[in-house]
N, C-alpha and C positions, 0 to 999 in steps of 0.2 A: 219087065223098061228092058231090052236087046241088051249083048253087049255091045253093038252098034250104037247104040243112044248114048250105054253111061259112057263110053270112048267119048263120045261129042261132047257127054256134059263134059266130063273131062276137059276138055280141049280147052273147051269154052272158057270157063273157072281159070284154064291155065292162064287165056289170050287178054282177058277181063284185067287180069292183076297190072300194077304198075310193077316199072323199076323194082322198087324197092325192096316192095312183099314181093316179086318175085326169085329174087337171091338171098331172102331171109328160104324158103324152101324150096331149092335147087338142090339142095344139095340130099336134105329130107325126101325128095322126088326120089332123087337115084338112087335112093337107099332102098326107098317101097320096092322099087321098080324089077330092083339086081332080086329074084322072087331065088330060094333055096336060101337065101345069103339071114342070117339073123344078125340083126343089130348086137352089134356088144356097147357094152355102157363107156364111155372115155374113167380113167380116172378120176376127172373133176364131178363128172354123174354117178359116181359111186361111192365120192366123200363128198356131194350132199344129200344124196339117201343116208349113210352111214349117218350124217352129223342128225338131220330131221329124225331115225330113228333113235339115236340118244335122246335129242328132245322127248319122242312120246315117249319111250318109256319114262323118262323123268317125269315126265307130267300127266305119268299116269293114267297116262288118254287109249293110248293105243300101245299091244303089245307086240315087240318085233315078228311074232308070225303071222297076227293079222294085217299089220303093214304086208309084209309077204304076199302072204297069198291073196290078198286086195291090186298088190302090184300082176303080180304073174297073169291073174285072171285079166287083169284090165289091159295088160301087155303081155299076151303068153310068146313076141317075138322074139322079147328081150329076154338078153340070158343076166342072170344073177348069180353074185357070186354065193 
């Protein structure tokens, strides 16, 4: 698929969103469009990740290193502490 076709597809997808769904993705879309900017987790997002890691380690399901590696692999543009 050409770049122009991909852009048209994105535009069609955006145009098909209802107002509520568009509001939900608007700010995320702006962040993605700011090329070169690395998304930084909010305090709340960092706290949620830390809490999930603690629960995971306590239950013995995943180690901190395993979770961090998977998160970094899945979300390479995020900056983790």
